[in-house]
C-alpha positions in Angstrom: 13.9 -64.4 -102.5 10.8 -66.1 -103.8 7.8 -65.6 -101.4 6.7 -69.4 -102.4 7.6 -72.0 -104.7 4.7 -73.7 -107.4 5.4 -76.6 -109.8 3.8 -76.4 -113.2 2.5 -79.5 -114.5 1.1 -80.2 -117.9 2.3 -81.8 -121.4 2.2 -78.4 -123.3 5.7 -77.5 -123.6 4.9 -74.0 -124.6 2.3 -73.6 -122.1 4.7 -74.5 -119.3 7.7 -72.5 -119.9 5.6 -69.4 -120.6 3.7 -69.9 -117.2 6.9 -70.4 -115.4 8.6 -67.2 -116.7 5.6 -65.1 -115.9 5.3 -66.5 -112.3 9.3 -65.9 -112.0 8.7 -62.6 -113.1 6.6 -61.9 -110.2 9.3 -63.4 -107.9 7.5 -66.9 -107.6 10.0 -69.8 -107.8 8.3 -71.6 -110.1 9.4 -74.9 -111.7 7.7 -76.7 -114.7 7.7 -79.9 -115.6 5.6 -82.1 -118.9 4.3 -85.5 -116.5 3.0 -86.8 -113.0 5.8 -88.8 -113.0 8.1 -86.0 -113.1 6.3 -84.4 -110.6 6.4 -86.5 -108.3 10.1 -87.2 -108.6 11.1 -83.6 -107.9 8.6 -83.5 -105.2 10.7 -86.2 -103.4 13.8 -83.5 -103.6 12.0 -80.1 -103.2 8.7 -79.2 -101.4 6.2 -76.7 -103.7 4.0 -74.6 -102.0 1.4 -75.2 -104.5 0.6 -77.6 -107.8 -0.6 -76.3 -110.8 -1.8 -79.8 -112.3 -3.2 -80.7 -115.8 -5.8 -83.4 -115.8 -5.0 -84.8 -119.4 -1.8 -85.8 -120.0 -1.1 -88.5 -122.8 0.8 -91.7 -121.5 1.4 -92.8 -118.4 -0.2 -91.1 -115.3 -3.1 -88.5 -115.6 -3.4 -85.2 -113.3 -5.7 -87.1 -110.9 -3.6 -90.0 -110.3 -0.6 -87.7 -109.9 -2.8 -85.4 -107.5 -3.6 -88.6 -105.4 0.0 -89.4 -104.7 1.2 -85.7 -103.9 -2.0 -85.4 -101.4 -1.2 -88.7 -99.6 3.0 -87.6 -99.5 2.6 -84.1 -99.2 -0.6 -83.4 -97.6 -0.1 -79.6 -97.3 0.8 -79.0 -100.8 -2.1 -77.5 -102.4 -2.9 -78.3 -106.0 -4.9 -76.6 -108.3 -6.4 -78.6 -111.3 -5.9 -77.4 -115.1 -8.9 -78.5 -117.2 -10.9 -78.1 -120.5 -14.4 -77.9 -120.6 -14.8 -81.2 -121.7 -13.3 -82.6 -118.2 -15.3 -80.1 -115.6 -16.9 -83.0 -113.7 -13.3 -85.1 -113.7 -12.2 -81.5 -112.1 -15.0 -81.5 -109.6 -14.1 -85.5 -108.8 -10.8 -84.1 -108.6 -11.8 -82.0 -105.8 -13.6 -84.6 -103.8 -9.8 -86.1 -103.9 -7.8 -83.2 -102.4 -7.6 -80.8 -105.1 -7.7 -77.2 -103.6 -9.7 -76.1 -106.9 -9.8 -76.2 -110.6 -9.5 -73.8 -113.4 -10.2 -73.9 -117.0 -8.2 -73.8 -119.8 -7.1 -71.6 -121.3 -6.4 -69.6 -118.5 -5.6 -65.9 -117.9 -2.7 -65.2 -115.3 -4.8 -63.2 -112.9 -7.1 -65.8 -112.2 -4.9 -68.2 -111.6 -2.6 -65.5 -109.7 -6.3 -65.7 -107.6 -6.8 -69.4 -107.2 -2.8 -69.4 -106.3 -3.3 -66.7 -103.6 -6.4 -68.6 -102.2 -4.7 -71.8 -101.9 -1.6 -70.6 -99.8 -4.2 -68.5 -97.6 -5.7 -71.5 -96.7 -2.0 -72.8 -96.4 -1.0 -70.1 -94.0 -4.1 -70.8 -92.0 -3.0 -74.1 -91.5 0.4 -72.1 -90.1 2.5 -73.9 -92.8 3.5 -70.7 -95.7 6.0 -69.5 -95.8 4.6 -65.9 -97.6 6.2 -63.2 -95.7 4.8 -60.5 -98.3 2.7 -59.3 -100.5 3.1 -62.6 -103.1 2.6 -60.8 -106.0 4.5 -57.6 -106.5 2.9 -55.5 -108.8 5.3 -55.7 -112.5 4.7 -53.1 -114.8 2.9 -54.0 -118.4 2.6 -57.8 -117.2 -0.9 -59.3 -117.1 
């Protein structure tokens, strides 16, 4: 059984599929969607410990707007923003609205795992985490 659950939200389908696959190899319950609206819809029926959210998504709701709704409806769910170099200022602004942190794209898996770990430690400090073991079991050849 996975230690915790993560929702990946990004309009780049290949990125989402690859990241979900790599997280699942580490026994993380990972699900990917491609818009802020999809994220909010799935969160009506499933709780996530963390959300990895791209800021810039074409059409509809951007990542900051979706994050604001998530933090309002699910205040204990930690949100880590994904951003390109051009929108670092937007990411910092997002942290003012409740994001846990941000990472620059392209992100290395190890860096993202560190951010997720820190977010889950924060959640555990509040007594609201389902973590019951080491969050990232070693997987040979996976980096």
